[in-house]
N, C-alpha and C positions, 0 to 999 in steps of 0.2 A: 356908126353904130344905131343899130334898130331901138328902138323904142317900143317892141314888143316884149312882152312877158311872157315869158314860155315856161311851162306848168308839163312835166314830167309825175302823169299818174291823175286817172281822177277818181279816188275815192273821197273819202270823209277831207282828207289836209286840201288836197288840189283843189276840187270845186270847191273848198271855202275860202283859200288863196287866188282864183279866178273871182271867187266876187269878187272879197277884197278891196283886188286892185280893178277894174273895172269901174267898180262904185265910184275911181279915187279918178279915173278919167284917164285909163291906159290900155290903151288894145293889150291884149289877153288869149294863145294858143294852149290847149289844154291837149299834149300827147297823150290818149289813152289806146294802151296794143289790143282789148275786148274789143267787139267779139275777136275780130277776126284772130289773136292769140288770146287761148283761151289759160286760166289759171285749175286748179285744184277744186279750190273753194266758193268760187262766184260761179254765178246760173244763165248769169241775162249779160248781155254788153251795157246798160245801167250804168251812170255815173255813181259814186254813191251809194254803191252797194252795201250792202250788209248781209254780212257774212255768218258768223257767229253767234250772235246772240239781236235782237228787235231791244234789246233796254241802252238808257244812257241811263242807267241808271239815277244813283238821287234825285229829285227834284229840289230840296229843300235847302235854300240855300240863307239861311240862317247858325244850321243846325252840321252843316256836309260841305267840305271842300270842293264833291262834285258838281254841286245844288247851287255853289259860289262861282264856279267856273259855269254853266248854265246862265246862269247870272250878266254874268260880265259878256259872253260873247252875244246873248240879246239887245245890251247895252250896246255892241258896237255894230246893231243890225246884222248879226253873222243870220245867211242863212241857214246855213245846218237848224239851227236854232225855230229859226220864220217854222221852214217844210214840218221839224220833228213838231212844233203846237197842231200845227195844220191834219197828222193824221194820224195824233196820241190817240194811245190803247187807256184802258181803263188798268193798273197794274198797283193800286192804294197807292203809297210816296215818289213812289217812283216815275222815271217819264220814260214809255215803252210805245213802239209806233208801229204801223202795218211797216212791213218793210220794204215789200216792192210796192207800193201807192207812195212812201218814202222817196225812194231809188228814181222814180219816174217824173212825181214833182223836182225834186232837184236836177234831171237830163234839163228837163223842159225851159224851168228855171232858167236853167244859164245858157240854152239852143236861141233862145229870145234875147239875150242879152247883144247888143248892136253891138259891142268892144267884143264882145268870145267870141273863137272860133276850136269846134272842136274838132279833134283831125283824129282817125283811128289809124294811130303807127305808130312801131316801134320802137323806140330809142336804142341803142344799144352800147354807144358809146359817151364819155363827157363829151358834152361843146365845147367847144375851143373858146367863143366869146359868148358876145351877149348878155340875157339878162334868164338868169333859168330858175327853177324852181325842184329840185328835186321830191315829188311825193309820192314816192310809186308803193309807197305801207310796209307790210309782212311779208308780201310778194313779187318783189323786187325779181326780174325775169333774170335768166340765166348771163346773157349779153355784159346785159347792164349792170348785175353785180358785181361781176366781174370787172370791170372799168373800174369799179370806186374803190375794191378793193386792190388794184393796182395804181392806181391815185393816192390814196391813203399809207398806202407802205405794207399793210398787214392783210390778211384780212379779217371781213368784215365777220363781229360777233355774231348768233346765232340759236335761236331756244329754236323752242318745239311748239306752236299750239294746234290747244283739241277741240273739233268742233260741237255741240250738243246735238242730240236726234230730234225730229221734230214731231209731232205724231197728231192721225187727223182724226179730229175729236169725237167722230160722233162711231167709234172703235173703242174709245172710252165705255167700258163699265158703271153710268154713272148709280150703283145702287150699292159699289164700293165708294167711289172717290165724292165729292161736296167742292161747291165751290164756297172759296171766302178767302181773302188776307192773311198775314198775319195779326197778330189782337186788334181786326176787324179795320185795318188803319184805310183813312180813306174818306172824304167826304159826301161822297153820291153812294145809294146802293150799290150803281156797276161797281164801284171802286174800292168796295170791302168786301166784293166776289171778284175779282181779278183773278185769284190763282185757282187750280186747280189742283185739289191736296189726296194723295193717296197713301192712307195709312200702313204701318207693319207691324205687328208683334214680334217678340223678341223671336221670338224662331224663327218666321221671315227673314226677320233685320239676319240675323246670322250665314244663313241659308242663302240671302241675296251677296253679303261679304263674302263667301266660300267661295261664290258664284264667280264672282268679280275677278280675287285673284285668279281661281286655279284658269278663266275663260283664253284663248288664244291672243295674240293682240298683234298691233306692229310693228318688224324688229327695223329696229334700222340699218343702214347701210354700215361697212365697214370705215371704222373714221369718224364718225359721225359721234353725237354725245348729243343726250336729248335735257340741256337744262330750260325746264320750264318756269315761265314764269308761274309763279305765286297767283295769278289770279282765273289763271284757266288753265288752274291744274287738268290732268284729266284723272276723271272718279277713281283709277284702279290704283293714280300713284297716292292718293288721301287713303283711299284703301290700306296699302303698303304700309300709309304710313301708322296705324293703329289700326282697329276692330272700331272702335267707337268714334273714330276721326270723323266720318260723313255724320254721327248723329251729333255733332257739336259744329258742323258744317251746311253742308248743304240740303239734309236732313232731319235738322235740328227739327223735333217738334215741337216747341215752345209758341206760346199764342195763336191756338188752333185747338177747334171742337169737331170732332167727327159728329153731327150730328144722325148717325146712323146707329151709333152707340156712344150715345153723349155723356156714358157713369165711364167711359173705357178710355184711359189716354195709350194714347198709340208710342210705341216703346222709339216712329221714327217717322219722317212724312216726307217722301217725296214730292214736289212742288210742279206743276205744267204751267207756266204763263205763257198768253193769249199771242199769237203770233202772226195775225193778221181782223183787219177791221168787222169780219165777217162774223169770225169765232171759228171756223174749220178749221181749224190750225196747232198745236200747243209748240213750246217746247220745251220739254225736260229740263228745266231749271237750275243751274252748278254740274250738267252729268256730260261735260267734254268728255271726249273719248277715243284711245286710241284702240281698243277693243277692235278685229274681223268683224265685217256684217254678218258672220253670222253667229258669230257670239251672243254681238249685239242684241236680237230678238230672240233671243234664249234667254241673255242675267236679264232683259228689261222685260220679257213677258213674266218674269217670274214680281213684279211689283202686281199690289192688288189693284186691281179697275184698267192695268193694261195684259191683262194676261189677251187678251184679244187683238191687242194693240195693229193700227197697220201703219207705217214708217212713209209720211211723207218725201223724206230726209233722212238716212243711219248718220251718225258721227261718226268725225273724221280725224285726221288730222298733217300739219303737213307745217314745212322750214319756213320761220321768220330770218329778218336777215335783220340788223341794227347798226348803228357805226355808234364808235366809240366817242362820241358827242364833246366828252368832257375835256379831250384833246386836240380834237379834229372841227371845233365850229366857236365860231366868236361868238360874239352875245345879241349877235344880228344874225345868227345861225346859218351865217356865210358856214363856205369851207376854208377854212385858212390860207392852204395850197390854190385857191382858186373862187379868188371874192365872187366873184360874177356870180358864181350856184350856190344854190341858197337849197337848204333842205332843212322840209315840215315832213309830221306826219308820225306814225310811228316805226319811221326808219329813222329818226332824228333821240330815238330811245323811251315815248313815252307807251303808254299802253291805254287801249280803253279808246272808244268809239268820241268821245268827247276830249280829250285831248289831245288826239290827231287832229281835230279839229278844229280845234285851237291854236295851235302850233302852226298850223295851216290862215289862219285867221292871221297871225303875229304874223308870220315869212311873206304872206301877201299884202299886209301893208308897209310892214318895213322895205317889202322892196319897189313899193310904186313910190312908195314916197321918194327914196333913191333917187328912179327912174327920173323922177320931176323938177329933183332938185331940190329940198327941202329934206332932209335926210332927217326920223325921228329914233331921238334915244333907246337903249329898250326897255318897257315897260318897267314900272315900278317892281321889286322882288316884296315888297308887301299886297300885293294884286295874286290873287289865282296863278294869273298868267305869268307874270314877273316869278312869282315861287318858282312855278314850274320850268319856267326859262332857262333858271337863273342852277336849277338843278345838272341839267343835262350839259349846259354849254358851262359847267364851273363846279358849282356847288357839291357837284358829286367825288367820290372816287375814283377816279379815272380806271384804277387795276384792277378792281371791284361791279365796275358800272352794271346798271340791270334795271330794263325796262321800270317805269314808275311810272304809280295812281298819279296823279294830282292828290295829297291830303293835310292836313295843317301840321303834321313834322316835319315839311317842306318851308313852313309858314316861321319868321322871326317871331322870338318872343314878346308879347306883349305888355309893354311897362306900366302899371300906374296903377295895376286896377282895386281899385276904394273897396276897404271893405272885405266884407266875405266874397267880396265877387273874385272866389277860388276855385271853384266845379267848376268841372268841365263843361257845362253849360256854357256857364258866363261866360267862359275861356274863348270856348268858339262863339259865340254871339260878338265879344269884342273882333274876335279875328276876320269874323264877316266885317264888321260896319267901316274898317280901319282898310280893308279891303275895298271896300266900294268907293270911300273915299278915292283912296290908292287911284284906282281905273280910271276914275271920272275924270280925274284931274289928265293922270294921260289923254286920254280922248278928248277934253279943253284943249290940253296940249296944240293935237294934233289939227284939229281945225284952225284953230289959232295960228301954224304953222301954215296950212293950205291954203288959207286966205292972205297972206301974205305976201 
């Protein structure tokens, strides 16, 4: 049997899985269909291309579960986090990157590794033998998707993911907009001014909501149902849930002061985040959309400061597929019916770049350890990665399984909090302290296993 690990898909999960396995001494072949086979959302043939956002979200590893996941990936020498740190953009307390430089760097790093080969081909059938990881992400090709559905005995679940538009910076009217991170968060001036803000008064906001609700939108084909993941809801869907929903979501006006009118509190604020290192592109935060292109330009130019906006990319919507992992995968991320195949990334039912890369990290390590003859246990449930993999491979209710971001609700309660340590801040700190210790113990276990 071949001792080469084959990985289908070169996104966040596939790239991280390849890196981890190769560092353990296993030969890897990445099968990436782009650019030979294009997708709706991707623009290049680079690996780890970011299409929905340029943000890895919060980098706070003591009070935020995704920040803790960042910490665990760094502790495991994760490629995605190493590269993100090299191409970091100011974004307050979040970790945002120049998406083009990031993807090119990941691609070149993997190409330069002597144990990694990249093949641009499309795999349309489930492999009969060997060692495989399927990390095809939310845009699994039709052929492979059908093969997976046939094997699992049921159609893969599906939901719809929307992409936010990107605006050229020089087309934004800075006599109306201003630069400021919410609550001036950040250690440097650059971080405290990482976001571009466009204010709305009540009349403008109401007109904007009316236009959103009335705009032409993408229709679904017969038989398709729109099951959106809450972390990527189209802005029109949020507006349909109530006229004030956006003011309490991506357009909340708190923590910001308009220097053009410091005595006037905005009714709502649209934020844009820098999308590249040059600062020439900004994406509209939280403005994923299913509006048709013509409607997008009309509606988004109602935003003060964006009246003459030029768009580098308009928003869009695409279908994502994911497995009912609680019924199909074991705690090693193997397909129960074909244990020589593992799954990783968004197709397993995690949501977000960080979570996808984390599942790739685990799949790569677990597969390589098994191939090298010293299999590893699943990571401890008290770690962030352990909590996430436990949720998707058995902790979640299979009948209602939906994509999930990492969050402290997935963690087991911490017993024995002393005295008054009952507040959220203390509780989260207890979660992260326990998680870091558990994760380091698991990494040490792997190091000892490899040395034996």
